C-alpha positions in Angstrom: 0.0 -0.2 0.1 3.2 2.3 0.5 4.6 1.2 -2.9 4.3 4.5 -4.7 5.9 6.7 -1.5 8.5 3.9 -1.0 9.8 4.3 -4.5 10.4 8.0 -3.9 11.5 7.9 0.0 12.9 4.1 0.2 13.5 3.0 -3.0 16.1 0.0 -1.2 13.2 -1.6 0.0 12.5 -4.9 -1.4 9.1 -3.9 -3.5 10.1 -0.5 -4.9 13.6 -1.9 -5.9 12.1 -4.7 -7.5 13.7 -7.5 -5.7 10.2 -8.9 -5.0 7.1 -9.4 -7.0 4.2 -7.2 -5.6 1.7 -10.0 -6.8 4.0 -12.6 -4.9 4.2 -10.3 -1.9 0.4 -9.9 -1.5 -0.4 -13.8 -2.2 2.5 -14.2 0.8 0.5 -11.8 2.8 -2.9 -13.5 2.5 -1.6 -17.1 2.9 0.0 -15.9 6.2 -3.2 -14.1 7.2 -5.2 -17.2 6.6 -2.7 -19.5 8.5 -2.9 -17.1 11.5 -6.5 -16.5 11.8 -6.8 -20.8 11.6 -4.5 -21.2 14.2 -6.4 -18.6 16.5 -9.7 -20.3 15.2 -8.2 -23.8 16.6 -7.0 -22.2 20.0 -10.2 -20.7 20.9 -13.4 -18.7 20.2 -11.9 -15.6 22.0 -8.5 -16.0 20.2 -10.3 -16.2 16.7 -12.0 -13.0 17.4 -9.5 -10.8 18.9 -7.0 -12.1 15.8 -9.8 -11.1 13.5 -10.0 -7.7 15.2 -6.3 -7.3 14.9 -6.4 -8.1 11.0 -8.9 -5.5 10.6 -7.2 -2.6 12.2 -4.0 -3.8 10.8 -5.9 -2.9 7.2 -7.2 0.0 8.2 -4.3 1.6 9.7 -2.2 0.8 6.2 -5.0 1.5 4.1 -6.5 4.6 5.3 -5.2 5.7 8.6 -1.6 5.6 8.3 -1.5 9.4 7.7 -4.2 10.4 10.0 -2.0 12.2 12.8 -4.6 11.4 15.6 -6.3 8.0 14.5 -3.3 6.8 13.0 -1.5 6.4 16.2 -4.8 5.3 18.2 -5.4 2.5 15.5 -1.6 1.6 15.7 -1.6 1.2 19.8 -4.8 -0.8 19.1 -3.0 -3.3 17.7 -0.3 -3.7 20.1 -2.8 -3.8 22.6 -4.9 -6.6 20.8 -1.6 -8.3 20.3 -1.2 -8.6 23.6 -4.9 -9.3 25.0 -4.1 -12.3 22.0 -1.8 -13.9 24.1 -3.7 -13.5 27.5 -6.5 -15.5 25.4 -4.7 -18.8 25.8 -6.5 -18.7 29.1 -9.6 -17.1 28.4 -10.9 -16.8 32.1 -8.0 -14.4 32.2 -9.1 -12.1 29.6 -11.5 -9.9 32.3 -9.0 -10.1 35.0 -6.0 -8.7 33.1 -7.4 -7.3 29.8 -6.4 -3.5 31.1 -2.5 -4.4 30.8 -3.3 -3.9 27.2 -3.2 -0.4 28.1 0.1 -0.2 28.4 1.3 -1.1 24.8 -1.6 0.6 23.3 -0.1 4.0 25.0 3.3 3.3 24.5 3.1 2.4 20.7 0.2 5.3 20.0 3.1 7.7 21.3 5.8 6.2 19.4 3.6 6.1 16.2 2.5 10.0 16.7 6.4 10.6 17.4 7.1 9.2 14.2 4.9 11.3 12.1 7.8 13.8 12.6 10.6 12.1 11.1 10.2 12.7 7.4 9.3 16.7 6.0 8.8 19.4 7.9 6.9 18.0 10.7 9.5 18.0 13.3 7.4 18.8 16.4 9.6 19.0 19.7 6.4 18.4 21.7 6.7 14.9 20.4 9.7 14.3 21.4 9.0 15.4 25.1 5.5 13.6 25.2 6.9 10.5 24.5 10.0 11.1 27.0 6.9 11.5 29.5 5.0 8.6 28.1 7.9 5.8 28.6 8.4 6.5 32.4 4.7 6.9 33.1 4.0 3.4 31.4 7.2 1.9 33.5 5.3 3.3 36.9 2.2 1.3 35.5 4.0 -1.8 35.0 5.6 -1.5 38.5 2.2 -1.2 40.0 0.9 -4.5 38.2 2.7 -7.4 40.5 3.0 -8.0 44.1 5.5 -7.5 46.6 7.2 -11.3 45.7 7.8 -9.9 42.0 8.7 -6.3 42.7 12.6 -6.6 42.7 12.8 -8.2 39.4 9.9 -6.0 37.9 12.1 -2.9 39.1 15.1 -4.7 37.1 13.1 -5.0 34.2 11.8 -1.5 34.0 15.3 -0.2 34.6 16.4 -2.1 31.8 13.4 -0.9 29.1 14.2 3.0 30.9 17.9 2.4 29.7 17.4 1.2 26.7 14.3 3.7 25.2 16.2 6.7 26.5 19.5 5.2 24.9 17.5 6.5 21.3 15.5 9.1 22.8 18.4 11.0 24.4 19.7 12.5 20.9 16.2 13.8 19.7 15.7 15.3 23.1 18.7 17.4 22.6 18.3 18.2 18.9 14.6 17.1 17.6 15.5 16.6 14.0 14.8 13.6 11.4 18.2 11.7 12.0 17.7 11.6 15.4 13.9 11.3 15.7 14.3 8.3 12.9 16.7 6.3 15.7 14.4 7.0 18.8 11.3 5.6 17.1 13.4 2.4 15.9 15.1 2.3 19.0 11.6 2.4 20.9 10.1 0.1 18.4 13.0 -2.6 19.2 12.4 -2.4 22.8 8.8 -3.2 22.8 9.9 -6.7 23.9 11.5 -5.5 26.9 7.9 -3.4 28.1 6.3 -6.7 27.2 8.9 -8.8 29.5 8.4 -6.2 32.1 4.4 -7.0 32.5 5.1 -10.2 32.3 7.6 -9.9 35.2 5.2 -8.2 37.4 3.0 -11.5 37.3 5.8 -14.2 36.6 8.6 -13.1 38.2 12.3 -13.3 36.4 11.2 -16.8 34.3 8.6 -14.8 32.7 11.1 -12.2 32.1 13.8 -14.3 30.5 11.0 -15.8 27.9 9.5 -12.9 27.0 12.8 -10.6 26.9 14.4 -13.2 24.4 12.3 -11.9 21.7 14.0 -8.9 21.9 17.3 -10.7 20.1 15.1 -11.1 17.4 13.5 -7.9 17.3 17.0 -6.2 17.0 17.9 -8.9 14.6 15.2 -8.1 12.1 15.9 -4.4 12.4 19.3 -5.3 10.9 17.6 -6.4 7.5 14.7 -4.3 7.4 13.7 -0.5 7.9 12.0 0.0 11.3 10.3 2.7 10.6 
């Protein structure tokens, strides 16, 4: 859906460069989407409904809302919130008890998406950088209050690692909010999403939960070397 724009701004990507045929890419997308929905259906009805809603939101974002400065970030945040709910839906009875946890990745990714709107062109808004700088500790504080006393220490460690990683990318954009620094900040925050999810898991499951989720940070970072994160 971004093919025309990518040919101008990101000609090195697989589709605009011609390395991958568009019809092949569309066929692969449909096949993977159907497989994902099929797997969700066999897991359970709740998982299937969340997966269907997620597919609709992904389509709405890419097809209609990506360039909307309000509904675009909100829609992307909903996608990440649904992503977390999809995992919780493995045990459907827990959805009613822990649905509110999805608000953390919703707010975090919505703000990252809003920040990314200033990475190309003239819309380099310093206010977006500062808003993101406030969002990160707010989400961190919310995570700390999730768990009980027995997991507080490891949760603090998990949150600290998340803060170190995200502000490592945000620091330069805070000092000078130009396109280069904002792009780096957005990429760092997106790659660090598994650390936020790991911190959420740690607040309930302790160190074992942190390790099993944080390991996806390695995959996140590895894929960022092959594809443009933003």
